LUMDO-519199 format. One line per 4 residues: their letters; for each residue x, y, z of C-alpha. Coordinates in steps of 0.001 Angstrom, whole numbers, plus 500000, padded with zeros to 6 digits. Example, Ala and Ser with C-alpha at 12.3 -4.5 7.8 and 13.67 -1.06 7.14 Angstrom:
LUMDO-519199
AS = 512300/495500/507800; 513670/498940/507140
This chain:
LUMDO-519199
MSTA = 480997/541171/409289; 479667/538771/411967; 481374/535374/412468; 479090/533955/415209
NCPL = 477577/531276/412960; 480631/530406/410937; 481309/526673/411087; 484856/525461/411880
PTAH = 486796/524084/408990; 486648/520348/408622; 490334/519958/409426; 489917/521803/412698
RTLL = 486932/519696/413745; 488828/516530/413016; 491721/517678/415182; 489403/518446/418085
YIVF = 487804/515015/417857; 491216/513360/417985; 492259/515382/421077; 488977/514630/422859
IAIL = 489252/510903/422190; 492846/510964/423453; 492074/512617/426791; 488769/510823/427480
PLLF = 490378/507823/429257; 492343/510154/431495; 489114/511653/432813; 487959/508263/434161
FPVR = 491265/506509/434746; 493794/509110/435922; 497409/508127/435576; 499133/507617/438939
LPAQ = 502593/509037/438746; 505226/507389/440910; 505556/509255/444229; 508878/510628/445203
NTIP = 510382/508684/448175; 510831/511204/451019; 511057/508662/453934; 514575/508380/455372
ASLE = 516139/504986/454946; 516688/504724/458724; 512920/504920/459275; 511951/502852/456264
HAKI = 513835/499842/457599; 513323/500480/461328; 511012/497487/461835; 513108/495124/459815
LTPE = 515316/493012/462098; 518346/492193/460052; 520777/489516/461212; 523319/492228/461994
REAE = 520809/494222/464056; 519667/491073/465873; 523250/490243/466841; 523769/493802/468068
LRQE = 520632/493688/470230; 521554/490315/471725; 524946/491640/472754; 523265/494647/474349
LQRQ = 520841/492376/476225; 523686/490244/477555; 525282/493367/479023; 522028/494391/480708
LPAL = 520872/491009/482020; 523168/490474/485044; 521595/493281/487094; 518059/492111/486312
EAQA = 518895/488460/486903; 520494/489281/490265; 517315/491048/491411; 515100/488243/490082
AAMK = 517292/485641/491789; 516965/487514/495096; 513175/487550/494792; 513101/483825/494006
TVAK = 515206/483145/497090; 512988/485316/499268; 509918/483424/498034; 511568/480091/498879
LVGP = 512611/481331/502329; 509366/482942/503427; 506859/480881/501427; 506748/477974/503919
SVVF = 505730/480447/506647; 502738/481889/504763; 499345/480355/505587; 495796/480462/504267
IESQ = 493075/481195/506854; 489382/480317/506606; 486942/481579/509199; 483186/481299/509483
RGPD = 481672/484036/511563; 478184/484439/512920; 476194/483675/516078; 476677/479972/515386
ATRR = 479335/478934/512879; 477659/475507/512437; 474465/476986/510943; 473825/477231/507233
HTIQ = 473712/481032/507055; 477236/481951/507985; 479756/484329/506477; 483056/482844/505356
EDGS = 486083/485092/505424; 489261/484055/503623; 492571/485633/504417; 496242/485040/504932
GVII = 498751/484977/507756; 502402/484360/508509; 504074/482191/511138; 506588/483805/513504
KWKE = 508476/482589/516545; 508131/484770/519637; 509917/483809/522846; 510310/480208/521685
KFYI = 506638/479761/520777; 504894/479843/517399; 502238/482370/516452; 500427/483452/513291
LTNR = 500078/487149/512558; 496983/488231/510623; 494308/490942/510556; 491458/491189/512987
HVIR = 488936/491548/510179; 489970/488092/508889; 488886/486327/512101; 486536/488789/513788
DTPL = 483377/487393/515403; 484636/483867/514711; 484729/481094/517334; 488140/479492/517726
SAIK = 486762/476165/516468; 485633/477827/513191; 489124/479067/512247; 490989/476746/509874
IDLA = 494618/477243/508911; 496180/475661/505808; 499962/475431/505893; 502143/475753/502804
DGRR = 502861/471998/502843; 499142/471135/502656; 498525/470360/506330; 495507/471857/508068
IAPD = 495762/472944/511690; 493596/474820/514184; 494715/477644/516482; 495173/477023/520185
KAWN = 494255/480590/521143; 493392/483891/519478; 493732/487570/520388; 492736/490675/518478
DEES = 492707/494465/518780; 489939/496490/517165; 491774/499832/517112; 494695/498549/515007
DVAV = 493155/495563/513132; 495835/493323/514637; 495172/489641/515373; 497426/486857/516674
LAVS = 496826/483103/516686; 498803/480765/518941; 499636/477536/517094; 501596/474391/517747
GPDL = 502700/471363/515825; 505739/469678/514300; 507916/471243/511612; 506410/474722/511706
VAAP = 508509/477238/509768; 508753/480804/511092; 509737/483904/509131; 512071/486479/510718
LGDS = 510893/489943/511687; 512474/493017/510101; 512634/496662/511170; 509979/498754/509444
DKLE = 511512/501980/510783; 514419/501484/508362; 512197/501364/505268; 512504/504048/502626
IGDF = 510275/504941/499713; 511550/502989/496706; 512611/499867/498634; 511677/496623/496851
VLAM = 509121/494421/498616; 507137/491236/498027; 503487/490804/499042; 502596/487212/499927
GSPF = 499286/485545/500610; 496214/483941/499099; 494341/486457/496927; 490976/485039/495777
GLNQ = 491941/481808/497560; 494992/481264/495323; 497424/479963/497923; 501095/480887/497886
SFTH = 500795/483844/495535; 503632/486358/495405; 503711/489825/493858; 506436/492428/493973
GIIS = 506739/496184/493898; 508151/499002/495969; 507311/500996/499060; 505477/503888/497411
GKGR = 504523/505816/500545; 504810/505902/504323; 502794/507320/507189; 499396/507000/505504
RNLK = 496760/507967/508080; 493089/508928/508305; 492180/506250/505765; 488709/504740/505481
LGES = 489283/501248/504251; 487343/498152/503240; 485966/495562/505652; 484628/496900/508900
NSQN = 482773/496482/512125; 480588/499460/511273; 477301/499395/509439; 478385/501905/506811
GETN = 481004/499577/505356; 484019/501588/506433; 486869/500866/508789; 488193/503693/510905
FRNQ = 491137/502249/512789; 492133/504698/515491; 495803/503809/515185; 496996/504194/511590
DFLQ = 500479/504559/510189; 500250/502491/506997; 502961/501632/504527; 501813/502096/500934
TDAA = 502936/499710/498196; 502248/499125/494525; 502808/495363/494955; 499472/493809/493963
INPG = 497231/493241/496994; 493764/491765/496454; 490943/490284/498563; 492428/487305/500429
NSGG = 495845/488969/500835; 494749/490493/504144; 496975/489285/506962; 499763/488103/504668
PLVN = 503301/489430/505027; 504974/492266/503177; 508606/491177/502928; 511874/492936/502086
LHGE = 514697/491525/499956; 516390/490205/503111; 513474/487800/503579; 512190/489689/506640
IIGI = 508619/490644/507491; 508343/494426/507412; 504559/494737/507250; 501220/492928/507338
NTAI = 499034/493494/504260; 495741/494980/505384; 493769/496932/502783; 493584/498451/499323
ASSS = 492388/501793/497999; 490166/500804/495102; 486998/501872/493326; 486484/498357/491962
GVNE = 487308/496235/495012; 490464/494796/493446; 494044/495945/493121; 494575/499312/491464
GCGF = 498201/499749/492495; 497594/501240/495938; 497821/498765/498812; 498420/499329/502511
AIPI = 500257/497340/505160; 500654/497807/508906; 504370/498356/509684; 505703/495342/511541
NMFM = 507109/497436/514406; 503659/498871/515070; 502048/495453/514587; 504374/493785/517111
FVAG = 503885/496595/519646; 500255/495479/519752; 500780/491741/519155; 503452/491449/521838
QLIE = 501128/492917/524459; 498254/490699/523355; 500435/487606/523710; 501888/488590/527073
TGKV = 498921/490234/528829; 495879/489608/526634; 495250/493340/526230; 496842/496460/524765
TRGY = 497968/499361/526939; 498243/502655/525096; 499796/505932/526077; 497796/509072/526880
IGVQ = 498624/512729/527586; 495227/514473/527582; 495153/517006/524766; 492435/517893/522272
LNSR = 493920/518666/518863; 492884/520983/516057; 492200/518800/513007; 491770/521914/510827
FGPE = 495242/523286/511486; 496487/524087/507966; 499066/526089/506019; 497442/529487/506632
AAAE = 497171/528933/510378; 500771/527686/510483; 502003/530811/508683; 499955/533048/510969
AGLP = 501515/531333/513995; 504985/532084/512616; 505979/528664/511307; 507909/528455/508001
RLMG = 505575/525734/506734; 502790/523429/507897; 504162/521224/510673; 503227/519912/514077
AKIN = 499910/519353/515856; 498069/522300/517418; 496443/521946/520850; 492873/523218/521174
AISP = 492296/522260/524809; 493902/520518/527775; 491914/517963/529760; 492071/518565/533538
RTPA = 494182/516344/535790; 496096/514825/532884; 499799/514526/531988; 499455/517486/529602
EAAK = 498212/519741/532423; 501005/518564/534717; 503586/519283/531998; 502278/522883/531615
LQPG = 501129/522470/528032; 498697/525188/526948; 495919/525637/524389; 497446/527128/521245
DIIL = 500734/525267/521681; 501979/523492/518579; 503780/520217/519290; 506685/519962/516827
EFNH = 508436/516900/518291; 507355/514162/520657; 510090/512026/522201; 512479/513298/519469
IPID = 510076/512233/516688; 509133/515087/514295; 505349/515543/514188; 503682/516369/510862
EDAQ = 500000/516236/511829; 497559/515488/514637; 496869/511871/513575; 500577/511097/513771
LVNV = 500815/512532/517289; 497912/510365/518451; 499649/507302/517032; 503081/508155/518488
VSMT = 501670/508863/521953; 499643/505643/521968; 502780/503616/521176; 504900/505243/523890
EVGA = 505582/503169/526997; 503226/503966/529861; 505130/505510/532771; 507934/506874/530592
TVPV = 508851/510559/530808; 509628/512002/527375; 510586/515426/525970; 508082/517459/523961
LVFR = 509259/520282/521686; 506581/522995/521650; 506149/526147/519546; 504580/528898/521665
NRET = 504422/532634/520966; 506822/532252/518007; 509447/530527/520183; 510321/526904/520901
LTLQ = 510587/525338/524346; 511028/521791/525595; 508745/520318/528237; 508840/516939/529967
IQIQ = 505684/514839/530062; 504965/511509/531750; 502857/509067/529716; 499816/507514/531377
DRAK = 497487/504638/530495; 494680/505769/528212; 492293/503236/529741; 492397/505122/533088
YPQ = 490919/508273/531587; 487364/508825/530275; 487279/509056/526469
């Protein structure tokens, strides 16, 4: 017998209606059951600073502060010592600095005392093409003075201004050869015209060469200084810092801020300074003779000498500068250097690359005879070479 059309008993239908009415609210308003707490108590209260935790942190801070305060105190003292020596330089360059259409260059400088006279060290690009009368110098105490004389060197971007006047304060010179990567330094100057600005950081690199940097004498907007051996620092250097001092924690000048590596034109944590020893090699000659005499030996170097060529020559790694050719009637020819020789040391200075050798030779005293360690035919030999004046040889 079929039961497909048999109606449910009344009692059953009533029960179904009651169940449906009971669960209907749950379909639209589900009950939220309390979630089980699975977060550890240590994390749940991590951002809550209780009085006990605050006291604990303050005690910890007191233990840590002395070292930081000692470093901060040293930097404050350095700023007070060297600050009075830092100057702001304005120059107006052009055919006639009195005309309306002139270019104003702002930069920085630092006063030193050299053989009982006062001078300001700065960069050539700060004062280039500027008449002496168009160079204005603002001292830290607010006075404005003018230079008595100016010298500059295009190959190194070094410039020196002779100054005079009462109560000039000079900063001492340090020894940049003693610097190590990680040493704390302060960069001083007038970035964006903000006089007496100080930033701090570390020496983050040394021996930076073959750099194409910023302001220039060339039409393509690049500077290719022939003599480069830059210090690299992460102390903030910006436009207007050029020519200002890079100072160590002893309050000594160990570099002159010169350029930045930047895609935006402002500080990106990679600034460059001319080491003070190199700077004074040039500045001292400018002051004493009005020109710079640089060493010369007469070799043409292989700029493409790389790891593979070094290994093929028998060296354990890439080192030295490889000679491509010897110029006739030069110190290199007299010393019996040969094409293919790899110069490993020059005057006891290890040579890493060709640009370094050019720089080391140029800063060697003319007339001096120095040893050269050469790698030839998988053996080393030492030759003696006498340095001559580069200006006496065609370039």
